[in-house]
N, CA, C and O atoms as a Tinker XYZ file with bonds, in Angstrom:
   196  protein
     1  N     22.759000   -1.531000    7.268000    73     2
     2  CA    23.395000   -0.391000    7.747000    64     1     3
     3  C     24.287000    0.761000    6.745000    63     2     4     5
     4  O     25.216000    0.415000    6.015000    81     3
     5  N     23.860000    1.984000    6.865000    73     3     6
     6  CA    24.611000    2.934000    5.980000    64     5     7
     7  C     25.950000    3.328000    6.610000    63     6     8     9
     8  O     26.997000    3.702000    6.081000    81     7
     9  N     25.561000    3.103000    8.117000    73     7    10
    10  CA    27.108000    3.688000    9.099000    64     9    11
    11  C     26.485000    3.070000   10.525000    63    10    12    13
    12  O     25.335000    2.701000   10.765000    81    11
    13  N     27.469000    3.090000   11.238000    73    11    14
    14  CA    27.349000    2.807000   12.667000    64    13    15
    15  C     26.025000    3.137000   13.418000    63    14    16    17
    16  O     25.426000    2.477000   14.267000    81    15
    17  N     25.662000    4.674000   12.713000    73    15    18
    18  CA    24.528000    5.040000   13.611000    64    17    19
    19  C     23.252000    5.613000   12.783000    63    18    20    21
    20  O     22.551000    6.591000   13.044000    81    19
    21  N     23.180000    4.774000   11.796000    73    19    22
    22  CA    22.066000    5.185000   10.727000    64    21    23
    23  C     21.904000    3.908000    9.795000    63    22    24    25
    24  O     22.777000    3.342000    9.137000    81    23
    25  N     20.757000    3.653000    9.898000    73    23    26
    26  CA    20.001000    2.625000    8.944000    64    25    27
    27  C     18.867000    3.022000    7.973000    63    26    28    29
    28  O     17.862000    3.673000    8.261000    81    27
    29  N     19.147000    2.606000    6.986000    73    27    30
    30  CA    17.842000    3.038000    5.821000    64    29    31
    31  C     16.888000    1.589000    5.902000    63    30    32    33
    32  O     17.450000    0.506000    6.065000    81    31
    33  N     15.453000    1.691000    5.774000    73    31    34
    34  CA    14.743000    0.570000    6.003000    64    33    35
    35  C     13.721000    1.233000    4.410000    63    34    36    37
    36  O     13.586000    2.379000    3.982000    81    35
    37  N     13.164000   -0.141000    3.895000    73    35    38
    38  CA    12.082000   -0.005000    2.697000    64    37    39
    39  C     11.211000   -0.970000    2.788000    63    38    40    41
    40  O     11.485000   -2.084000    3.234000    81    39
    41  N     10.073000   -0.611000    2.364000    73    39    42
    42  CA     9.320000   -1.976000    2.238000    64    41    43
    43  C      8.410000   -1.296000    1.005000    63    42    44    45
    44  O      8.050000   -0.128000    0.864000    81    43
    45  N      8.131000   -2.705000    0.000000    73    43    46
    46  CA     7.371000   -2.748000   -1.194000    64    45    47
    47  C      6.441000   -3.591000   -0.794000    63    46    48    49
    48  O      6.696000   -4.614000   -0.158000    81    47
    49  N      4.880000   -3.093000   -1.260000    73    47    50
    50  CA     3.752000   -3.782000   -1.408000    64    49    51
    51  C      2.803000   -4.016000   -2.839000    63    50    52    53
    52  O      2.487000   -2.969000   -3.401000    81    51
    53  N      2.577000   -4.625000   -3.138000    73    51    54
    54  CA     2.187000   -5.022000   -4.617000    64    53    55
    55  C      0.416000   -5.465000   -4.257000    63    54    56    57
    56  O      0.345000   -6.569000   -3.718000    81    55
    57  N     -0.547000   -4.981000   -4.411000    73    55    58
    58  CA    -2.057000   -5.468000   -3.804000    64    57    59
    59  C     -2.784000   -5.663000   -5.221000    63    58    60    61
    60  O     -2.480000   -5.005000   -6.216000    81    59
    61  N     -3.799000   -6.667000   -5.191000    73    59    62
    62  CA    -4.578000   -6.299000   -6.198000    64    61    63
    63  C     -5.997000   -6.429000   -4.977000    63    62    64    65
    64  O     -6.071000   -6.981000   -3.880000    81    63
    65  N     -7.034000   -5.603000   -5.830000    73    63    66
    66  CA    -8.309000   -5.301000   -5.074000    64    65    67
    67  C     -9.062000   -6.061000   -6.118000    63    66    68    69
    68  O     -8.758000   -6.024000   -7.310000    81    67
    69  N    -10.410000   -6.996000   -5.453000    73    67    70
    70  CA   -11.180000   -7.419000   -6.481000    64    69    71
    71  C    -12.677000   -7.411000   -5.706000    63    70    72    73
    72  O    -12.770000   -7.652000   -4.502000    81    71
    73  N    -13.757000   -7.123000   -6.505000    73    71    74
    74  CA   -14.851000   -7.116000   -6.257000    64    73    75
    75  C    -15.194000   -6.685000   -4.455000    63    74    76    77
    76  O    -15.406000   -7.384000   -3.464000    81    75
    77  N    -15.111000   -5.170000   -4.687000    73    75    78
    78  CA   -15.407000   -4.593000   -3.326000    64    77    79
    79  C    -16.689000   -4.106000   -3.528000    63    78    80    81
    80  O    -16.967000   -3.168000   -4.275000    81    79
    81  N    -17.773000   -4.999000   -2.597000    73    79    82
    82  CA   -19.333000   -4.382000   -2.625000    64    81    83
    83  C    -19.644000   -4.357000   -1.280000    63    82    84    85
    84  O    -18.977000   -4.885000   -0.390000    81    83
    85  N    -20.571000   -3.793000   -1.158000    73    83    86
    86  CA   -21.248000   -3.902000    0.150000    64    85    87
    87  C    -22.668000   -4.543000    0.355000    63    86    88    89
    88  O    -23.610000   -3.906000   -0.116000    81    87
    89  N    -22.909000   -5.601000    0.933000    73    87    90
    90  CA   -24.199000   -6.358000    0.849000    64    89    91
    91  C    -24.603000   -6.592000   -0.492000    63    90    92    93
    92  O    -25.810000   -6.657000   -0.725000    81    91
    93  N    -23.825000   -6.722000   -1.360000    73    91    94
    94  CA   -24.070000   -7.405000   -2.462000    64    93    95
    95  C    -24.461000   -6.166000   -3.398000    63    94    96    97
    96  O    -24.888000   -6.510000   -4.500000    81    95
    97  N    -24.404000   -4.974000   -3.194000    73    95    98
    98  CA   -24.294000   -4.009000   -4.029000    64    97    99
    99  C    -23.343000   -3.009000   -4.370000    63    98   100   101
   100  O    -22.552000   -2.597000   -3.521000    81    99
   101  N    -23.349000   -2.584000   -5.537000    73    99   102
   102  CA   -22.211000   -1.960000   -5.874000    64   101   103
   103  C    -22.051000   -0.703000   -5.346000    63   102   104   105
   104  O    -23.092000   -0.094000   -5.098000    81   103
   105  N    -20.946000   -0.137000   -5.101000    73   103   106
   106  CA   -20.706000    1.047000   -4.298000    64   105   107
   107  C    -20.521000    2.195000   -4.962000    63   106   108   109
   108  O    -20.652000    3.217000   -4.288000    81   107
   109  N    -20.201000    2.334000   -6.308000    73   107   110
   110  CA   -20.063000    3.469000   -7.176000    64   109   111
   111  C    -21.528000    3.833000   -7.786000    63   110   112   113
   112  O    -22.506000    3.095000   -7.905000    81   111
   113  N    -21.372000    5.197000   -8.134000    73   111   114
   114  CA   -23.011000    5.893000   -8.826000    64   113   115
   115  C    -22.967000    5.153000  -10.116000    63   114   116   117
   116  O    -24.003000    4.535000  -10.361000    81   115
   117  N    -21.814000    5.050000  -11.184000    73   115   118
   118  CA   -21.994000    5.046000  -12.141000    64   117   119
   119  C    -22.265000    3.073000  -12.451000    63   118   120   121
   120  O    -22.636000    2.617000  -13.533000    81   119
   121  N    -22.028000    2.419000  -11.485000    73   119   122
   122  CA   -22.529000    0.950000  -11.233000    64   121   123
   123  C    -20.767000   -0.013000  -11.615000    63   122   124   125
   124  O    -20.594000   -1.231000  -11.559000    81   123
   125  N    -19.888000    0.895000  -11.921000    73   123   126
   126  CA   -18.343000    0.078000  -11.716000    64   125   127
   127  C    -18.511000   -0.045000  -10.603000    63   126   128   129
   128  O    -19.386000    0.409000   -9.866000    81   127
   129  N    -17.051000   -1.138000  -10.282000    73   127   130
   130  CA   -16.789000   -1.752000   -8.923000    64   129   131
   131  C    -15.359000   -1.162000   -8.793000    63   130   132   133
   132  O    -14.726000   -0.642000   -9.712000    81   131
   133  N    -14.997000   -1.304000   -7.663000    73   131   134
   134  CA   -13.312000   -0.988000   -7.552000    64   133   135
   135  C    -12.185000   -1.782000   -7.435000    63   134   136   137
   136  O    -11.265000   -1.534000   -6.655000    81   135
   137  N    -12.225000   -2.671000   -8.139000    73   135   138
   138  CA   -11.589000   -3.749000   -8.842000    64   137   139
   139  C     -9.869000   -2.930000   -9.303000    63   138   140   141
   140  O     -9.951000   -2.027000  -10.136000    81   139
   141  N     -9.021000   -3.132000   -8.979000    73   139   142
   142  CA    -7.674000   -2.523000   -9.217000    64   141   143
   143  C     -6.477000   -3.044000   -8.571000    63   142   144   145
   144  O     -6.499000   -4.029000   -7.833000    81   143
   145  N     -5.390000   -2.349000   -8.866000    73   143   146
   146  CA    -4.082000   -2.542000   -8.431000    64   145   147
   147  C     -3.467000   -1.561000   -7.717000    63   146   148   149
   148  O     -3.436000   -0.446000   -8.239000    81   147
   149  N     -2.811000   -1.759000   -6.306000    73   147   150
   150  CA    -2.419000   -0.455000   -6.004000    64   149   151
   151  C     -0.891000   -1.034000   -5.215000    63   150   152   153
   152  O     -0.853000   -1.951000   -4.395000    81   151
   153  N      0.294000   -0.239000   -5.704000    73   151   154
   154  CA     1.762000   -0.725000   -5.429000    64   153   155
   155  C      2.025000    0.709000   -4.545000    63   154   156   157
   156  O      1.761000    1.868000   -4.865000    81   155
   157  N      2.600000    0.212000   -3.404000    73   155   158
   158  CA     2.994000    1.098000   -2.368000    64   157   159
   159  C      4.950000    1.043000   -1.894000    63   158   160   161
   160  O      5.522000   -0.023000   -1.665000    81   159
   161  N      5.397000    1.916000   -1.861000    73   159   162
   162  CA     6.733000    2.332000   -1.440000    64   161   163
   163  C      6.701000    2.843000   -0.201000    63   162   164   165
   164  O      6.054000    3.866000    0.022000    81   163
   165  N      7.456000    2.141000    0.857000    73   163   166
   166  CA     7.921000    3.343000    1.801000    64   165   167
   167  C      9.495000    3.232000    2.260000    63   166   168   169
   168  O     10.207000    2.233000    2.157000    81   167
   169  N      9.841000    4.464000    2.771000    73   167   170
   170  CA    11.222000    4.627000    2.795000    64   169   171
   171  C     11.360000    5.327000    4.171000    63   170   172   173
   172  O     10.528000    6.130000    4.591000    81   171
   173  N     12.481000    4.957000    4.837000    73   171   174
   174  CA    12.565000    5.747000    6.417000    64   173   175
   175  C     14.288000    5.212000    6.506000    63   174   176   177
   176  O     15.083000    4.533000    5.857000    81   175
   177  N     14.217000    6.200000    8.043000    73   175   178
   178  CA    15.625000    6.014000    8.232000    64   177   179
   179  C     15.222000    5.968000    9.720000    63   178   180   181
   180  O     14.230000    6.388000   10.315000    81   179
   181  N     16.548000    5.189000   10.194000    73   179   182
   182  CA    16.594000    5.081000   11.660000    64   181   183
   183  C     17.805000    5.357000   12.148000    63   182   184   185
   184  O     18.765000    4.704000   11.738000    81   183
   185  N     18.028000    6.684000   13.406000    73   183   186
   186  CA    18.983000    7.058000   13.525000    64   185   187
   187  C     19.429000    6.782000   15.166000    63   186   188   189
   188  O     18.921000    7.481000   16.042000    81   187
   189  N     20.171000    5.977000   15.421000    73   187   190
   190  CA    20.838000    5.478000   16.755000    64   189   191
   191  C     21.716000    6.581000   17.771000    63   190   192   193
   192  O     22.697000    7.019000   17.170000    81   191
   193  N     21.641000    6.870000   18.524000    73   191   194
   194  CA    22.658000    7.721000   19.229000    64   193   195
   195  C     23.339000    6.569000   20.416000    63   194   196
   196  O     24.226000    6.930000   21.189000    81   195
């Protein structure tokens, strides 16, 4: 809690995406796949009255 009526919240995720195919076929035009990494940060504030 930052003050009596204000809290700050945060969330961090680190995801790895592997071998995204549909029915055994590659989903991209150039034949590549969707392997990759995704890092996400979410911030928020909660105000209590």
